[in-house]
C-alpha positions in Angstrom: 33.0 26.5 -29.1 35.1 28.8 -31.2 38.6 30.0 -30.4 37.8 31.3 -26.9 40.1 31.8 -23.8 40.4 29.8 -20.6 37.9 32.0 -18.6 35.1 31.5 -21.1 35.9 27.7 -21.3 35.5 27.6 -17.5 32.1 29.3 -17.8 31.0 26.6 -20.2 32.2 24.0 -17.7 30.1 25.7 -15.0 26.8 25.3 -16.8 24.4 23.4 -14.6 26.1 24.7 -11.4 25.3 27.5 -8.9 27.3 30.7 -9.6 27.4 34.2 -8.2 27.7 37.1 -10.6 28.5 40.7 -9.6 27.5 43.3 -12.1 29.4 46.6 -12.7 26.3 48.5 -11.3 26.8 46.7 -8.0 23.9 44.2 -8.2 24.6 40.6 -7.3 22.9 37.6 -8.9 23.1 34.0 -7.5 21.5 31.2 -9.4 21.9 28.1 -11.6 23.9 28.8 -14.7 21.8 27.5 -17.6 23.8 28.9 -20.5 27.0 30.8 -21.2 28.0 32.4 -24.5 31.4 33.4 -26.0 30.5 37.0 -25.2 30.1 36.1 -21.5 26.3 36.7 -21.7 24.8 34.4 -19.1 21.3 32.9 -18.5 20.6 32.0 -14.8 17.5 30.3 -13.3 16.2 30.2 -9.7 17.9 33.6 -9.1 18.3 35.6 -6.0 19.1 39.2 -6.9 20.6 41.5 -4.3 20.4 45.2 -5.2 22.9 47.8 -4.2 20.7 49.0 -1.4 20.5 45.4 0.0 17.0 44.6 -1.2 16.6 40.9 -2.1 14.4 39.7 -5.0 13.7 36.2 -6.2 13.4 35.8 -10.0 12.7 32.7 -12.1 15.2 33.5 -14.9 17.5 36.3 -15.8 19.7 37.0 -18.8 22.9 39.0 -18.0 24.8 40.9 -20.6 28.5 40.0 -20.6 29.7 43.6 -20.9 28.0 44.5 -17.6 29.6 41.7 -15.6 32.4 42.6 -13.1 33.2 39.0 -12.1 31.7 35.5 -11.7 32.3 33.4 -8.7 32.5 29.8 -9.8 32.1 26.6 -7.6 35.2 25.1 -6.0 34.5 21.9 -8.0 35.9 23.6 -11.1 39.5 23.6 -9.6 39.9 20.3 -11.4 38.4 21.4 -14.7 40.0 20.1 -17.9 40.8 23.7 -19.0 43.2 24.1 -16.0 45.0 20.8 -16.8 45.7 22.1 -20.3 47.1 25.4 -18.9 49.3 23.4 -16.5 50.7 21.3 -19.3 51.4 24.4 -21.4 53.2 26.1 -18.5 55.3 23.0 -17.8 56.3 22.9 -21.5 57.2 26.5 -21.6 59.3 26.3 -18.5 61.1 23.2 -19.9 61.9 25.1 -23.1 63.1 28.2 -21.1 65.2 26.0 -18.8 66.9 24.4 -21.9 67.7 27.8 -23.4 69.1 29.1 -20.1 71.3 26.1 -19.7 72.7 26.7 -23.2 73.4 30.3 -22.4 75.2 29.5 -19.2 77.4 27.0 -21.1 79.7 29.7 -22.4 77.7 31.1 -25.3 78.9 28.6 -28.0 82.4 30.1 -28.5 85.2 28.0 -29.9 88.5 27.1 -28.3 90.5 30.0 -26.9 93.7 30.9 -28.7 96.8 32.0 -26.9 97.9 35.5 -27.7 101.4 36.0 -28.9 
């Protein structure tokens, strides 16, 4: 796994689970995610394909090109994926840093003691 983002890491976590993929051309594929690549290319098995006109076809295996994918619906089980925990930690750290900076700014801006004008 190279330097990929959170959505791609979630796809890797979903390998071995049932997913639904909607393509940009309107076709919908539902099947077992066998493999996901950094480019979002997906291999599904035991696939049910629903065409734009509603025609349903069963296919043993399909390979979907990542650039043609509109979205991927993942199982609810992935709500607790490790990738999300890392994001939550990063968010908490950033908010803590931002909170400390705001507190310093509200403290008067670091000015010295005020002198009386004569």
